C-alpha positions, 0 to 999 in steps of 0.5 A: 725346690726342683725346677719342675713338678711334672705331675699335671694331671691326676692319673698316670699316663704314658705319653711323650709330653714333649714341647718346644723350648720357650722363650728364655729357656736354655738348651744346657741348664746351669744348676750353679749350686750343684755345678762343680760338685756334679762335675767332679762327680762326673770326673770321678766316675769316668776315672773309675771305669771310663768305658762304662761311662763313655763309648763312641762307635768308630766314625763318629768323631765328625758328630762329636765335633758338631755337638762340641760346637753347638753346645759351646756356642749355645752355652756362651750365648745363654749363660754369658756370666759363666762362659765365654767363647772366643774365636782366633786366627786359624779357627782356634777357639778359646773357652772360658768356664768361669764356674770351674776356673778353666781356660781351654784352647783348641781347634774344632775338628783337630783331635790333636788339639783336645786331650779327650774325645770331643763328646767326652771333653764337652760332657765334662763342661755340663751337668747333663748326660749327652747321647748322640743318635745317628739321624742318617740310619734307619731307626736313629741307633745310639752311636755315642754317649757320655752317661754318668748319671743313668737311672737303671741303664748303661751304655753297654746295653744300648750302644748301637741299638735303634731308638725303639730297642733302646726303650724296649724294657719300658712297658707298652712303650712300642705300642703306645708311643713308639710311632709317635716317638719316631715321627717326632725324631723325623720331624725335628728341625735344626734350631728347634730344640724340644723338651720333655720331663721324665720322673721317678721316685727312689730311695737313694740320693745317688745320681749314678744308678747303674744296674751293676750297683743296685745291690748297694742301695736296695737295702734303703727301702728297709724301714720306710714308714709313713712317718719318714717316707717324705724325707727318705723317698726322692723325687728324681726328675730328668729334664731331657732335650732333643736337638737336630744337629744342622750338618749331619742330621744326627740328634743330640739327647741330653739328660739333666737329672735333679734330686730331692727329698719328696717332703720338699717338693710337696709344700701344698695340699694340691701337690701332695694330692696330685702326686698321690693320685698319679702314684695310686694309678701307676700300672703294676708293670710300670710300677715294677719297671720304676721300682715303686712297689716297696715305697708306694704304700708308705709314701701314699700314707705320707702324702694322704695323712691329714695336715696335722700328721704331716709335719717333720719326718722322722730321721731315717 
């Protein structure tokens, strides 16, 4: 099962749902069974079309190095079985990634010591997408990012835009949570990471859902029935975090995407009921934004079927 089930009430609500990291929670989550495969997928996507998945505005190199230092330090502290950060003479770092079986040596701040831009390099160590917002400019514009597993958007659409413009396609975002979002950003303190969980329902197990690839999977809506919806519909979760960088005041936004068939995420009547109630109360404009229309009725019928009818789903 996925590590989160984000449906905490019986009706859909547009809310930030942000909280501080709790004791024992990590900034970077390691989903070890999928780690190597997802990092290999990232590398493949970046080879295929680098500019679509990594962009950084001029002058952001110091912010990128600050992200790298923060993440490697936290990962070594929080997951010592997987990662080791050693510091040698002249500030040279030795980074060991036991999950990938790699060793890297470089000097933070020295562009010649890394083969890639710092944010791109560190993004290949984590399953998360990494986005950097400039905390020194009004509106917190997006200034750099490695985005390999987006849900319906891309860097070309968003780079350089203020945070509220980035979220402009989300129905009623500005009216309902725009002001609260900016207050949250302004109030972030270094060392006090906050997190939230975003959800979607989809018919594909693709991690990379760029707008240009939509035609490649839209046919999967065809043939959905109450009998097969549990296996053919996927719950897509984004575990997001926001961290203020102490030196620059920039904000690091991380997105760890998890995917699993709905059937495995609703093993109890209470979970089935809760998801069905939320699904029934999603407003029409939000349903369109989330692309729920073609799957809503088959999935509701699956979730609300009597227990005797809610056995294994048919094959797709």
